[in-house]
C-alpha positions, 0 to 999 in steps of 0.5 A, spaced: 474 475 480 467 479 480 466 480 487 472 483 487 471 488 481 464 490 485 468 491 491 473 495 488 467 499 485 464 500 491 470 503 494 471 508 488 464 510 490 466 511 497 472 515 495 468 521 491 464 524 496 471 524 499 475 527 493 476 534 496 479 532 502 484 526 499 486 532 495 488 536 500 492 530 504 495 528 497 498 536 497 500 535 504 504 528 502 507 532 497 510 538 501 512 533 507 516 528 502 520 534 499 525 534 504 526 527 502 528 524 508 521 525 511 518 521 505 516 515 510 513 519 515 509 523 509 506 516 507 505 514 514 501 521 515 497 520 509 495 513 511 494 515 518 488 520 516 486 516 510 485 510 515 481 515 519 477 518 514 475 511 512 473 507 518 470 513 522 469 519 518 466 524 524 473 523 527 477 526 521 480 532 521 485 535 516 490 535 522 490 528 523 495 528 517 500 531 522 498 527 527 500 521 523 506 524 521 509 525 528 507 518 530 510 514 524 516 519 524 521 513 526 517 507 525 515 508 518 523 507 517 521 499 519 517 499 512 521 504 508 528 501 509 526 493 508 523 496 501 529 500 499 534 494 500 529 488 497 528 492 491 535 495 490 538 487 491 533 484 486 534 490 481 542 489 481 541 482 480 537 483 474 540 488 471 548 486 473 548 478 474 553 475 469 555 468 469 559 464 464 553 459 464 548 463 460 542 458 462 543 459 469 544 467 468 537 467 465 534 463 470 537 467 476 535 473 473 528 471 471 527 468 478 529 475 481 524 478 477 518 473 479 521 475 487 520 483 485 513 482 482 511 478 488 515 483 493 511 489 490 504 485 490 505 484 497 506 491 499 499 493 497 496 491 504 503 491 508 503 499 509 496 499 511 496 493 515 502 497 519 496 502 522 492 496 524 497 494 530 498 497 536 505 496 535 507 496 528 511 490 526 514 489 519 514 481 520 507 481 522 504 486 517 507 482 511 505 475 514 498 478 514 498 481 508 501 474 505 494 472 509 490 476 505 493 474 498 492 467 500 485 468 502 483 473 497 488 472 491 483 476 486 482 482 490 489 482 492 491 482 484 486 487 482 487 492 488 495 491 486 494 492 478 489 498 479 493 502 484 499 500 480 496 503 474 493 510 477 501 511 480 504 510 473 499 515 470 500 519 475 507 519 475 507 520 467 503 526 467 506 529 473 501 533 476 496 528 478 502 525 482 502 532 486 495 533 487 491 526 487 494 519 485 498 518 491 492 519 496 487 516 491 491 509 491 492 509 499 485 510 499 483 504 495 489 500 498 486 502 505 478 501 503 479 494 500 483 492 506 477 494 510 472 490 506 477 484 506 478 483 513 470 484 514 469 478 509 474 474 512 471 476 519 464 474 517 467 467 514 470 466 521 464 467 525 460 463 520 465 458 521 465 458 528 458 458 529 457 451 525 
């Protein structure tokens, strides 16, 4: 757990020099999300530009947001639609499921709450994983995200909890949501994923050398 917190802190420290860039990306995201139908592509542009900023800062330009927006305009729905469907079904079951057997009703509702929380946590790295693939595939991204959850549960939990807290504060205060919250959460998710993959790769190389 301590190592996960230190990793998070290192990503936050890496974020500070890029604050102005992330604010600009967040503003782009907000403006491009206004038509509603472009929300998935706006997230795609934000993730694409943020990943370049983290992985290869020398290649970063503010225009990369719009490059990512165009590239992910259609396939970003592969992530967005399943999430809408899963969250909708689970929320409907939680709110409206009724049964004559109160024990059964409580059990099913509790099960749906657990599934909803699990699905939410699984999304922490699922969308960033799509940008690690040459051909984005939702099932592959979900599988890889679950693999990270298994190999680094504390890091996964801390990243999810931190980004959720930042997102909720941004929504409640409104202004941060428009200017920094979404971009900051994306930076944390991609930055934490990068460091996690590096650790997993190092462990793999050590294991192969034995």
